N, C-alpha and C positions, 0 to 999 in steps of 0.2 A: 817531235811534236806528238802531243796526245791526240788520238783520234776521237771522234765524237762518241763512239761506243764506250770507250774507257772513261771519258769524262762523265758521261751519263751514269755509269755504274757507281763511280765514286760519290757523286753528289747524291744519288738516290739512296745510298747506304748511310750517308752521314746525316742528312736532314732529319729523318725520323728519330734518330738517336738524340740529336740536339733538341728537338722539340719535346721529347719525353723525359729528358734528363737521365738517360740510361747509358751514356757513353762510358761510364766508369768501368764497364765490363768488357770493353772492346780493346783487344791487344793491338799493338802496333803492327804485329805481323799479319793481322786480319785486314789492314788497309793496303790496297794495291799501290805500288810505286807510281808516282806521277811526276813529271818534270815541272809542269806548271798548269794551273787551271785559269783560263782567261775568259771563258764565256760566263754569262749570268745564268745561274741555275734557276729554273722556274720551279714553283711549288708543285710537286706532283708525288704521287705514291710510288714507292720502289716496287720493282717487279716482285711477284709473289715469292719466288725462290729466295731472293735476298732477304725479304721480310721474315721468312721462316727461320733463316739462319740466325738473324739478330735475336729473335725471341728465345732461342735456345740458350742464350748467354745468361747465367744466373747472377743475381745481384750480389751474392756473397763472395764472388771471385775477387781476389786482390787486384788492385789497380797498379799496373806497372808504370814506371816513370816515363816510358816511351809511348804511352797511350795518348790518343787524341784528347785535347782539352775540351771540357764542357763549358760552352758560353753561358753567361748569366742571363742573357736576353735572347729574344728570337732573332734569327739570322735574317738580315736584309739581303736584297739582291746584290748590293755592293759588297757586303761582307762575305757573301757566299763565294765571291770570286777570289777571295784571299785565303783559300785553303792551304794549310801548311803541308810541307812535304813530309814523308815518313821519318826523316831525321829529326823533326821537331818533337819536343816532349809534350805528351798529351796528359793533362791532369783531370781529375774528377773528384766529385764529393765522395767522402768515405761512406761506404754502405753500412747500414745499421744491422749488424749480425748479432743474434743472441749468443751469449757466451757458452751456453750448454751445447751448442751445435758445433761440430767439427766438419771441416771440408777437406776433400782431396780432389785430385784432378784425374779424369779418366783418360782412356787412350786417345780420344778426340780432343784432348786439351781443354775439356769442359769441367767446371767444378761440380762435385757431387756432395750433397749435404748428407751427413751421417745422422742416425737417430741419436737422441740425447742419451748420454751415459748416466745410468742411475746406479747407485750403490745398493746392492741387495742386502737386506738385513734379515737374517734367519730368525724364525720365531723363538728358537731357544737361546738366541744371543751367541756371543762368542765364549769359548771355553776359558775358564779361569783355572789355571793350573795350581794344584796344591798337593801336599804329601801328608796323608793322614789315615786314620782308621776309624771305623764306626761299626757298632753292633746292631744287627737287624732286630727291631723290636716288634714288628708286625708281620703276620703270616698271610696277609690277604692283599698284597700289592703286586701289580704286574711289573715284570722286568722287561724293559724295552730294548729292542735291537737297534732302533734308530728313532729319529724324531718325526718320522712318518707314521709312528705308532705301530710299528711291526713288533709283535710279541716274540720274545725268545721262545723257541720251541720247548714245550713241556717243562718250563722253568718259571717259578714265581718266587716271591719272598719267602714262601712256605718252605722251599728247599733249603733256605739259609737262615731259618728262624733261630735267633739267639747266637748265630755265628758272627764272628768279627771279620770284616772284609777290608780290603785296602782301597783307598780313594786317591785318584791322581788328577781329578779335576771336577768342576761343577759348572752347571748352566742355569742361569736365571731366566726361565721361560716367560714368554708374554702372557701365558695363562695364569701367572702368579705363583707357580710352583718352582721349587729348586730341584734339579736332578743331578745326582752324582754318578760319575763313571766308576763302576765297581769292579774290583779285581779279586780273584781268589788265588790259591796256591797253584792252580792248574791253568790260570790265564784269565782273560777278560770275561766278565759275566754279563754286563749290560748296563743300562741306565736305570736308576731306581730313585723314586720320589723320596725327598729328604724326610717326609713324614713317616716313612717306614723305618727310620733309623733313630738310635740314640745319638747323643751329641758326638761330633767329630772330635777325636783326641789324637795326641801324638804317640800314645802308647799302643803297641800292637796287642796288648791284653784286652783292649776295648773297654766296654762299660760293664759294671757289676750288674748281674741279673739277681734281683732280690728274690730269694727262694729259701725259706727256712725249712730245713730238713735234717734228719739224723744220718750220720754216716758211720760205718764200722771200719776200722783200720785193718786192712788185709795184708799189707806188706810192711816189713820191718827195716827196709833199707832206703827209705825216701827222706829227703829233707823237708822241714817246715820253714818256709822262707819269710823273711821280714818285709820284703818288697819284691817288685818284679824286675829289679836289676840282678837278682840272684847272687848277690855278693855276700849276704849275711844270713846264716842259718840260725833259726831260733831253737833248733833241736832236731832229733831224728824220730821217725815213726817207731824205731826200736823201743822208745820209752812209752809209747801209747799203743803198742801192738795189740790187736784184738779188742781194744777199748771202743766204746761208742762215744762219739763227739757230735757236736752240733755245728751245722753250716748255716750261716746267715745269708749266703748267696754264693754265686760262682761267676767265673770269667771264662769265656770261650776264646782263647787266644787265637790270633791270626795264624800261628804256627800249627794249629790243630789240637793243641793241648787244652785241657780243662783244669781249672784250679778252684778249689774250695777255699772259702774264708772260714777258718775253723776255731771253735770255742770249746772249752771244757765245761763241766757241770757247775763250775763256780763263776761262769761268765768271763773267764780270762781268755784273751785271744791267744791262740796257739801258732797262728801264721797261715800262710798260703800253702795248700797241699795239692800236689798233682793227683787228679782223680784216679789215676791208675793204681794208687796205693790204697784205695778205699772202695766201699760199696754202699749204696744207699739202703737204709734200713729204717726200722721204727725205733722208738726210744728204748725198747727192750734189747736192742742189739741184734746181731745175726747169730744163727745157730752154729756152734762149734762142737763138732763131734769128738768123742773120746770116751772110751769105756773104762770104768773103775769101780771098785768095790768100796762102799762106805758104810758108816753106821751113824745113826742120829745121836749127836753128842750134847746138844743143848735144847733146853725147853723154851716154850713161849715164842716160837717162830711159826707163822702161818704157812700152810701149804695151799698152793693155788693150782687150779686148772684153767688155763687161759689167762693168767696173770691178774684177773679181776674177780674170779669166782673162787672164794675161799672154801675149801672142802674139809680141812682138819687143821690140827696144830701139832707141832713136834712134841708137846707135852704128852700127847697120846701115843707117840711113836718112839720115845726115848730108848736108846740102846738097841733099837732094831736095825738089822742090816739090809741094805738095798744095793742095787746096781745102778750106777749113773751112766747114761749113754751119751750125754752131751750137756752143754750149758750155754747160757746167754750172759754176756757182760752188759748190764743195763746202764743207761746214761746216768742213772743216779749214783753210780759207783759200785753197786753191788753185783755179785755174780749169782745167778739162779741156776741150780742144777736140776736136771730132769730125772726123777726117781722111778725105778722099776723094781718089782719084786723079783726074786730068783726064778719065778715062773713066767716072767715077761709081762706081767700086768702093770700098766702105768698107774703111778700114784699121784704125781703132780710135780709142780715146781716148788723149790724151797731155797731160801737164802743159804749160800754155801757156808756161812758162819755157823750154821746149825749142824753141820756134818763134819765128820772126821774120818781118818783112816782107821780101820781095825788094826790095833797094835797089840803086840806081845813083847813085853820088856822093852818098850820104846823102839820097836823094830818095824820097819816097812819092807815088805818083800812082795814084788809083783810076780804073778804066775806067767813067766815067759820061758818057753822051751828053748834050750840051747841048740844052735846049729853050728856045725863045723865047716870050715872053709876048705880043708884038705880032703882029697888030693886035687879036687877039680879047680879050686881057685887059690893057688898057693900065695898069691900077692893081692887077693881080692878081699881082705879083711873089712874094709870100709863098706863094701856092698853087702857082705854077709851080716855085719853088725846092724846096718840099716834095715835089712830084711827082718831081723828079730824085732826091731822097733816098730816096723809096720805090722807085724803079727800082733804086737801088743795093742796097736790101734784098731785091730779088727779087720785088717786087710789080709786076704789069703793070696799071697804072692810068693813065688819061688825065688831063691837066691839067683838062679840062672837068669830069670826075667829082669831082676834088678841090675845084674851085671851087664846084660845086653842093652839096658836103657841108659847106661853111663856113656857120655860123649868121650871121645879121645882127644888129647891135646898134649902139647909139650909143656903146658903150665897147669899144675894141679888145681888152680883156682877156676879153670875152665873145663877140665875133663881129666880122665885117668891118663897118667903118663905111662905108656907101655901097654902091656897086655896082662890083665888080671889072671888069665889062665896060664901064664908063664912065670917061671921063677925069676925072670929078669924084669918083671913089672915093678912099678914104683909106688905111686900113690894118687889119691884124689882128695881135695880139701873141701870144707863145708860150702863155700859159695857155689861149687858145681854139684856137690852131693845133695844139697837141699833141694835143688831144682829137680833132681831125679826123684826124691822122696815126694815132692808135690804132685808128681804124676799119679800118685796113689793116695796121698793124704794132702789135701789142699792147705791144711794148717801147718804143714812142716815149716820149721823156723830155724834159721842160723842163730845159735846162741853163743857164738865165739866171744870169749872174754868174761863169761859169767862166773860167779863164785859158786862154791859148793852149796851154800845156803840156797841159792837160786835153783840148783839142781835138785835139792831136797824138795823144794816147792813143786817141781814137776812130778817127782816121785810120789809126793803126798796126794796128788790128784790122779795117780795111776798112770802117768805117762813115762815110758822108758826113755832113756837118754843115751845118745851115742857120743863117746868121748875119744878124742885122739890123744895118744900117749907116746912118750919116747923113754926108753930105758927098761921097759918091762920084758921079762922072759929071756929067751935065748936068741940065737942069731936070726931066726925068722921074724922076730918081733921087736928086737932091741932098738932099732933105729927109727921105726915108725910102725904104729899099730893102732887099731881102732877096736873098742870094746863096747858092749851094751850094758849100761848101768840099770839095775832093776830093783835096788833097795839099799837100805842102810840100817845101822843101829847106832848106839852111842859112840862106837870106836871104828867100826868097819863099814866098808861099802861092798855091796854084793853086785857081781856082774857076770854076764855070759861072755866067755872068751872064744872068739871064732877059731883061733889057732888050735886050741885043744878040744873044742867042741863041748866044754864043760862049764858048769856054774862054779865060780870061784869067788874069793873075797880078798881084800887087802885093807890095810889101815888107811883111814881117810887122809892122813898126813902124807902117806906114800903116794896115794893117787894124786894129790895136789902137786907133789913134786914132779911126777911124770907129766901131768897136764901142763905145768909151767914150761917144761922143756919143749912142748909141742904147741906153745902159744895159746893154751886154753881153748883149742878148737873143739866146738861142741854143736850138735844139732838135736832137736827134739820135735815135738808137734803140739 
């Protein structure tokens, strides 16, 4: 039998719930077991402790099938006596729970409402991945470390002005700007506003920087490319060596190389040229040093000081002899030599067509003192022949210095094979020897493959030439030798022979036969 205390507690707990319609949150396990309720329950308030427990039940808690049913009408005295046992199923109206709220149950088996889950949208938006390149066009934009607008330390677009950088993504910011994630060869750089860049491209050459300027070709072993796939060469700088060309713009490639878009003086495109093969200059070209003796051979050529200030005319100077210390190869296609008197007084610049070599019986002979290689350099003929060429260029250097400047290698194209101070030494070839010569004369050039007519052109302007020959002389020179060519006449060529230390001559046809056996290897300046 249920005692009065138990019946009172059950009735007191149920009636407030029935009246307020909150029974949907009462679990069956919260109702105390009772065998039967027989007495009529009077309307009265539940004890304070019970009432507080009921208020803690949240309306969002799910209703279990075993919970007490919620009656549709107020409970009468008769109905109150018919309370079901805990085994009966208690039903309730479904609570109205907002979808954005989630609930969990705490340790006291009470539901806990979580805060609404909101999707966070960053001001810069989500990253859109891409793979491209862009050239920096402005030097006054900040490079950002993050979108809290933290500046990269001591870095701005000025540090990368006209450089081509890599892009791996972009952000369309709420402020209306687009920001790219920029990378260089050494790693990530930062975020940069798209307004600081030229258009994004798939080519790592980036965009062309329009910049009209003149360039002088300083190297003779670079290709002029028809495109940036580097599959087709339009020619070699050997054909335009020391000439002045015009660039209409350049590309700063992502790989760190700069390429000019080059035209000649007839506005014909020559190709893309690596900037390492040229130097920026004026339309007059760059200064090329070289000493030679000349005489004025033609009239009606103006003589200038400063290229625009005419001071005299060759008509007044005909047949006079001067010393040329250097020249300019102008963009207009003409060469202008710088004239000095034999006492060192400067006269001015004149078109090279107005001058010629002092000749006797169609003979050209440069004043170059012979140097012998023996006994100090029994296999160092190339170094000694080059030393004489450098003396002709006005460089005061010893053969020992030139020998020491030669690299050593097992391949003659990269250095001397063996020891030039030993009888067992072998050779060094133009690709390596010309690099040694450039340490003393920057205009030294590998002329391998040239004809004798081209050698004569060098001799005509006073430049000595080193030629590799095979078959000349005795056992010390028969298989490989180098000599310094210093002149010619109608039939013969004049040269300084390092082996004998003397000035000698041979037939031009004989020289060409020896040169052919040694693959026409030649250098000059």
